MARBASE-519410 format. One record per atom (N, C-alpha, C): residue number from 1; residue in one letter; atom name; x, y, z. Coordinates in Angstrom, 1 decimal, decimal comma. Atoms other than C-alpha are relative to their C-alpha. Last residue first. Layout:
<rs>
[NUM; 'a'; 'CA'; [X; Y; Z]] ...
</rs>
This chain:
<rs>
[86; 'l'; 'N'; [0,5; -0,5; 1,2]] [86; 'l'; 'CA'; [213,5; 85,9; 109,5]] [86; 'l'; 'C'; [-1,3; -0,8; -0,4]] [85; 'g'; 'N'; [1,4; -0,5; -0,1]] [85; 'g'; 'CA'; [214,0; 85,1; 113,2]] [85; 'g'; 'C'; [-0,6; 0,5; -1,3]] [84; 'g'; 'N'; [-0,1; -1,4; -0,2]] [84; 'g'; 'CA'; [217,8; 84,6; 113,2]] [84; 'g'; 'C'; [-1,4; 0,7; -0,1]] [83; 'g'; 'N'; [-0,6; -0,4; -1,3]] [83; 'g'; 'CA'; [217,7; 81,2; 111,7]] [83; 'g'; 'C'; [0,0; 1,5; 0,1]] [82; 'c'; 'N'; [-1,4; -0,3; 0,0]] [82; 'c'; 'CA'; [215,4; 80,7; 108,6]] [82; 'c'; 'C'; [0,5; 0,4; 1,4]] [81; 'r'; 'N'; [-0,4; -1,4; 0,4]] [81; 'r'; 'CA'; [212,1; 79,1; 109,1]] [81; 'r'; 'C'; [1,5; 0,2; 0,0]] [80; 'r'; 'N'; [1,0; -0,9; -0,6]] [80; 'r'; 'CA'; [210,3; 75,8; 109,8]] [80; 'r'; 'C'; [0,2; 1,4; -0,4]] [79; 'l'; 'N'; [-0,6; -0,7; -1,2]] [79; 'l'; 'CA'; [212,3; 73,6; 107,4]] [79; 'l'; 'C'; [-1,0; 1,1; 0,5]] [78; 'g'; 'N'; [0,4; 0,5; -1,2]] [78; 'g'; 'CA'; [210,4; 71,2; 105,2]] [78; 'g'; 'C'; [0,6; 0,6; 1,2]] [77; 'a'; 'N'; [-0,9; 1,1; -0,2]] [77; 'a'; 'CA'; [212,2; 71,9; 101,9]] [77; 'a'; 'C'; [-0,4; -0,6; 1,4]] [76; 'p'; 'N'; [0,4; 1,1; 0,8]] [76; 'p'; 'CA'; [209,2; 74,1; 100,9]] [76; 'p'; 'C'; [0,9; -1,2; 0,2]] [75; 'v'; 'N'; [1,3; 0,6; -0,4]] [75; 'v'; 'CA'; [209,9; 76,2; 104,0]] [75; 'v'; 'C'; [-0,4; -1,1; -0,9]] [74; 'g'; 'N'; [-0,1; 1,2; -0,8]] [74; 'g'; 'CA'; [213,6; 76,8; 103,3]] [74; 'g'; 'C'; [-1,3; -0,7; 0,3]] [73; 'r'; 'N'; [-0,5; 1,1; 0,7]] [73; 'r'; 'CA'; [213,1; 79,2; 100,4]] [73; 'r'; 'C'; [0,1; -1,3; 0,8]] [72; 'g'; 'N'; [1,1; 0,9; 0,4]] [72; 'g'; 'CA'; [210,8; 81,7; 102,2]] [72; 'g'; 'C'; [0,5; -1,3; -0,8]] [71; 'a'; 'N'; [0,7; 0,5; -1,2]] [71; 'a'; 'CA'; [213,5; 83,5; 104,1]] [71; 'a'; 'C'; [-1,0; -1,0; -0,4]] [70; 'g'; 'N'; [-0,8; 1,1; -0,7]] [70; 'g'; 'CA'; [215,7; 83,8; 101,0]] [70; 'g'; 'C'; [-0,8; -0,6; 1,2]] [69; 'w'; 'N'; [0,0; 1,2; 0,9]] [69; 'w'; 'CA'; [213,1; 85,8; 99,1]] [69; 'w'; 'C'; [0,7; -1,2; 0,6]] [68; 'g'; 'N'; [1,4; 0,6; 0,1]] [68; 'g'; 'CA'; [212,5; 88,1; 102,0]] [68; 'g'; 'C'; [-0,1; -1,2; -0,9]] [67; 'l'; 'N'; [0,1; 0,7; -1,2]] [67; 'l'; 'CA'; [216,3; 88,6; 102,4]] [67; 'l'; 'C'; [-1,4; -0,6; 0,1]] [66; 'a'; 'N'; [-0,8; 1,2; 0,1]] [66; 'a'; 'CA'; [216,6; 89,5; 98,7]] [66; 'a'; 'C'; [-0,2; -0,9; 1,3]] [65; 'r'; 'N'; [0,6; 1,0; 0,8]] [65; 'r'; 'CA'; [213,7; 91,9; 98,9]] [65; 'r'; 'C'; [0,7; -1,3; -0,1]] [64; 'd'; 'N'; [1,2; 0,4; -0,6]] [64; 'd'; 'CA'; [215,2; 93,7; 101,9]] [64; 'd'; 'C'; [-0,8; -1,0; -0,8]] [63; 'l'; 'N'; [0,2; 1,4; 0,0]] [63; 'l'; 'CA'; [218,7; 93,7; 100,5]] [63; 'l'; 'C'; [-1,3; -0,5; 0,5]] [62; 'q'; 'N'; [1,3; 0,2; 0,7]] [62; 'q'; 'CA'; [218,9; 97,4; 99,6]] [62; 'q'; 'C'; [-0,4; -1,5; -0,1]] [61; 'w'; 'N'; [1,1; -0,5; -0,8]] [61; 'w'; 'CA'; [221,6; 98,3; 102,1]] [61; 'w'; 'C'; [-1,4; -0,1; -0,6]] [60; 'p'; 'N'; [0,2; 0,7; -1,2]] [60; 'p'; 'CA'; [224,1; 96,0; 100,4]] [60; 'p'; 'C'; [-1,2; 0,5; 0,9]] [59; 'r'; 'N'; [-1,0; -0,4; -1,1]] [59; 'r'; 'CA'; [223,6; 97,7; 97,1]] [59; 'r'; 'C'; [-0,3; -0,8; 1,2]] [58; 'c'; 'N'; [0,5; -1,1; -0,9]] [58; 'c'; 'CA'; [221,6; 95,9; 94,4]] [58; 'c'; 'C'; [1,2; 0,3; 0,9]] [57; 'r'; 'N'; [-0,7; -1,2; 0,4]] [57; 'r'; 'CA'; [222,0; 93,4; 91,6]] [57; 'r'; 'C'; [-0,6; 1,2; 0,8]] [56; 'w'; 'N'; [0,8; -1,2; 0,0]] [56; 'w'; 'CA'; [220,9; 90,2; 93,3]] [56; 'w'; 'C'; [0,9; 1,2; -0,4]] [55; 't'; 'N'; [-0,8; -1,2; 0,1]] [55; 't'; 'CA'; [222,3; 86,8; 92,6]] [55; 't'; 'C'; [-0,9; 1,2; -0,1]] [54; 'r'; 'N'; [0,4; -1,0; 1,0]] [54; 'r'; 'CA'; [220,3; 83,8; 93,7]] [54; 'r'; 'C'; [0,9; 1,2; 0,1]] [53; 'r'; 'N'; [-1,0; -1,1; 0,1]] [53; 'r'; 'CA'; [220,8; 80,6; 95,6]] [53; 'r'; 'C'; [-0,4; 0,9; -1,1]] [52; 'a'; 'N'; [0,3; -1,0; 1,0]] [52; 'a'; 'CA'; [218,5; 77,9; 96,8]] [52; 'a'; 'C'; [1,1; 1,0; 0,0]] [51; 'l'; 'N'; [1,4; 0,2; 0,4]] [51; 'l'; 'CA'; [218,5; 74,7; 98,9]] [51; 'l'; 'C'; [-0,4; 1,0; -1,1]] [50; 'v'; 'N'; [0,6; -1,2; 0,5]] [50; 'v'; 'CA'; [222,3; 74,4; 99,2]] [50; 'v'; 'C'; [-1,4; -0,3; -0,5]] [49; 'r'; 'N'; [0,5; 0,2; 1,3]] [49; 'r'; 'CA'; [223,2; 71,4; 101,4]] [49; 'r'; 'C'; [-0,7; 1,3; -0,5]] [48; 's'; 'N'; [-0,7; -0,8; 1,0]] [48; 's'; 'CA'; [225,2; 72,6; 104,4]] [48; 's'; 'C'; [-0,4; -0,3; -1,5]] [47; 'd'; 'N'; [-1,1; 0,8; 0,5]] [47; 'd'; 'CA'; [223,9; 69,8; 106,6]] [47; 'd'; 'C'; [0,8; 0,7; -1,1]] [46; 'n'; 'N'; [-0,9; 0,2; -1,1]] [46; 'n'; 'CA'; [221,7; 72,2; 108,6]] [46; 'n'; 'C'; [1,2; -0,8; -0,4]] [45; 'd'; 'N'; [0,5; 0,7; -1,2]] [45; 'd'; 'CA'; [220,0; 73,4; 105,5]] [45; 'd'; 'C'; [1,1; -0,3; 1,0]] [44; 'c'; 'N'; [-0,5; 1,4; -0,3]] [44; 'c'; 'CA'; [221,3; 76,0; 103,2]] [44; 'c'; 'C'; [-0,7; -0,6; 1,1]] [43; 'v'; 'N'; [0,7; 0,6; -1,1]] [43; 'v'; 'CA'; [219,9; 79,3; 101,7]] [43; 'v'; 'C'; [0,5; -1,5; 0,1]] [42; 'v'; 'N'; [0,0; 1,5; 0,0]] [42; 'v'; 'CA'; [222,3; 81,3; 99,6]] [42; 'v'; 'C'; [-0,8; -0,5; 1,2]] [41; 'v'; 'N'; [0,7; 0,6; -1,1]] [41; 'v'; 'CA'; [222,1; 85,0; 98,7]] [41; 'v'; 'C'; [-0,1; -1,5; -0,1]] [40; 'v'; 'N'; [0,4; 1,3; 0,2]] [40; 'v'; 'CA'; [224,7; 86,6; 96,4]] [40; 'v'; 'C'; [-0,7; -0,5; 1,3]] [39; 'q'; 'N'; [0,1; 0,8; -1,3]] [39; 'q'; 'CA'; [225,0; 90,3; 96,3]] [39; 'q'; 'C'; [-0,4; -1,4; -0,4]] [38; 't'; 'N'; [0,6; 1,3; 0,2]] [38; 't'; 'CA'; [226,1; 92,4; 93,3]] [38; 't'; 'C'; [0,1; -0,8; 1,3]] [37; 'd'; 'N'; [1,2; -0,1; 0,8]] [37; 'd'; 'CA'; [226,8; 96,2; 93,4]] [37; 'd'; 'C'; [-0,7; -1,3; -0,2]] [36; 'd'; 'N'; [0,4; -1,4; 0,3]] [36; 'd'; 'CA'; [229,5; 96,7; 96,0]] [36; 'd'; 'C'; [-1,3; 0,1; -0,7]] [35; 'a'; 'N'; [-0,9; -0,7; 0,9]] [35; 'a'; 'CA'; [229,8; 93,2; 97,4]] [35; 'a'; 'C'; [-0,5; 1,4; -0,3]] [34; 'l'; 'N'; [0,2; -1,4; 0,3]] [34; 'l'; 'CA'; [228,2; 91,2; 100,2]] [34; 'l'; 'C'; [1,1; 0,5; -0,9]] [33; 'd'; 'N'; [-1,3; -0,4; 0,4]] [33; 'd'; 'CA'; [228,0; 87,4; 100,2]] [33; 'd'; 'C'; [-0,1; 1,4; -0,5]] [32; 'v'; 'N'; [-0,1; -1,0; 1,1]] [32; 'v'; 'CA'; [224,8; 86,7; 102,0]] [32; 'v'; 'C'; [1,5; 0,3; -0,2]] [31; 'a'; 'N'; [-1,3; -0,6; 0,0]] [31; 'a'; 'CA'; [224,0; 83,5; 104,0]] [31; 'a'; 'C'; [0,0; 1,0; -1,2]] [30; 'l'; 'N'; [0,0; -0,9; 1,1]] [30; 'l'; 'CA'; [220,6; 82,3; 105,0]] [30; 'l'; 'C'; [1,3; 0,8; 0,1]] [29; 'v'; 'N'; [-1,0; -1,0; -0,2]] [29; 'v'; 'CA'; [220,7; 79,2; 107,2]] [29; 'v'; 'C'; [0,0; 0,9; -1,3]] [28; 'a'; 'N'; [-0,9; -0,2; 1,1]] [28; 'a'; 'CA'; [217,6; 77,0; 107,4]] [28; 'a'; 'C'; [1,0; 1,1; 0,4]] [27; 'r'; 'N'; [-0,2; -1,4; 0,5]] [27; 'r'; 'CA'; [215,8; 75,8; 110,5]] [27; 'r'; 'C'; [1,0; 0,0; -1,2]] [26; 'd'; 'N'; [1,3; -0,5; 0,6]] [26; 'd'; 'CA'; [214,3; 72,5; 111,6]] [26; 'd'; 'C'; [0,1; 1,4; -0,6]] [25; 'h'; 'N'; [0,3; 0,7; 1,3]] [25; 'h'; 'CA'; [217,7; 70,8; 112,2]] [25; 'h'; 'C'; [-1,3; 0,5; -0,7]] [24; 's'; 'N'; [0,8; 1,1; -0,2]] [24; 's'; 'CA'; [218,7; 73,4; 114,9]] [24; 's'; 'C'; [-0,4; -0,6; -1,4]] [23; 'v'; 'N'; [1,3; -0,2; 0,6]] [23; 'v'; 'CA'; [221,6; 75,7; 114,1]] [23; 'v'; 'C'; [-0,8; -1,3; 0,1]] [22; 'v'; 'N'; [0,4; -1,3; -0,4]] [22; 'v'; 'CA'; [224,6; 75,7; 116,5]] [22; 'v'; 'C'; [-1,4; 0,3; -0,6]] [21; 'g'; 'N'; [0,9; 0,1; -1,1]] [21; 'g'; 'CA'; [225,0; 71,9; 116,1]] [21; 'g'; 'C'; [-0,6; 1,4; 0,4]] [20; 'a'; 'N'; [1,4; 0,2; 0,6]] [20; 'a'; 'CA'; [226,6; 72,5; 112,7]] [20; 'a'; 'C'; [-1,0; -0,1; 1,1]] [19; 'c'; 'N'; [0,7; -1,2; -0,1]] [19; 'c'; 'CA'; [229,7; 73,9; 114,5]] [19; 'c'; 'C'; [-1,4; -0,1; -0,5]] [18; 'a'; 'N'; [0,3; -0,3; -1,4]] [18; 'a'; 'CA'; [231,1; 70,5; 115,3]] [18; 'a'; 'C'; [-0,8; 1,3; 0,1]] [17; 's'; 'N'; [1,0; 0,9; -0,4]] [17; 's'; 'CA'; [230,8; 69,5; 111,6]] [17; 's'; 'C'; [-0,4; 0,3; 1,5]] [16; 'w'; 'N'; [1,2; -0,6; 0,4]] [16; 'w'; 'CA'; [232,9; 72,6; 110,7]] [16; 'w'; 'C'; [-1,2; -0,9; 0,4]] [15; 'a'; 'N'; [0,3; -1,2; -0,8]] [15; 'a'; 'CA'; [235,7; 71,4; 112,8]] [15; 'a'; 'C'; [-1,3; 0,6; -0,4]] [14; 'p'; 'N'; [0,7; 0,4; -1,2]] [14; 'p'; 'CA'; [235,5; 67,9; 111,2]] [14; 'p'; 'C'; [-0,3; 1,2; 0,9]] [13; 't'; 'N'; [-0,9; 0,3; -1,0]] [13; 't'; 'CA'; [236,3; 69,5; 107,8]] [13; 't'; 'C'; [-0,8; -0,4; 1,3]] [12; 'a'; 'N'; [-0,1; 1,4; -0,1]] [12; 'a'; 'CA'; [234,0; 69,4; 104,8]] [12; 'a'; 'C'; [0,9; -0,5; 1,2]] [11; 'v'; 'N'; [1,2; 0,6; -0,4]] [11; 'v'; 'CA'; [232,9; 73,0; 105,1]] [11; 'v'; 'C'; [0,1; -1,5; 0,3]] [10; 'd'; 'N'; [-0,3; 1,2; -0,7]] [10; 'd'; 'CA'; [236,4; 74,4; 105,1]] [10; 'd'; 'C'; [-1,2; -0,8; 0,4]] [9; 't'; 'N'; [-0,7; 0,8; 1,0]] [9; 't'; 'CA'; [235,8; 77,1; 102,4]] [9; 't'; 'C'; [0,4; -1,4; 0,6]] [8; 'a'; 'N'; [1,0; 0,7; 0,8]] [8; 'a'; 'CA'; [233,1; 78,6; 104,8]] [8; 'a'; 'C'; [0,7; -1,0; -1,0]] [7; 'e'; 'N'; [0,5; -0,7; 1,2]] [7; 'e'; 'CA'; [235,9; 79,5; 107,2]] [7; 'e'; 'C'; [-0,9; -0,8; -0,8]] [6; 'p'; 'N'; [-0,9; -0,2; 1,1]] [6; 'p'; 'CA'; [236,3; 77,4; 110,4]] [6; 'p'; 'C'; [-0,7; 0,9; -1,1]] [5; 'c'; 'N'; [0,5; 0,7; 1,2]] [5; 'c'; 'CA'; [234,3; 77,8; 113,6]] [5; 'c'; 'C'; [0,9; 0,4; -1,2]] [4; 'g'; 'N'; [-0,4; 1,4; 0,0]] [4; 'g'; 'CA'; [236,1; 78,7; 116,8]] [4; 'g'; 'C'; [-0,5; -0,8; -1,2]] [3; 't'; 'N'; [-1,4; 0,3; -0,5]] [3; 't'; 'CA'; [234,2; 81,9; 117,3]] [3; 't'; 'C'; [0,3; -1,4; 0,0]] [2; 'l'; 'N'; [0,0; 0,5; -1,4]] [2; 'l'; 'CA'; [231,1; 82,1; 115,2]] [2; 'l'; 'C'; [1,4; -0,3; 0,4]] [1; 'm'; 'N'; [-0,5; 1,4; -0,1]] [1; 'm'; 'CA'; [231,3; 84,3; 112,2]] [1; 'm'; 'C'; [0,1; -0,4; 1,4]] 
</rs>
């Protein structure tokens, strides 16, 4: 989590809007909700609009396919690539 940014549940707050400038508008954000056996991967644009989401039944260290899937979801929406170099 970025220092000074609110929790994901506070997306609509002005504090969250200030953090949106961290990701350039031509990139997507790939977020992973980690759990023991079920992982949720979400791809969002810079305005926090969900572009794709998918549930994966795997362990956290087996997320290579899920991350590859997520990395390609932003491109059809006109985004260059996912942040973080994926």
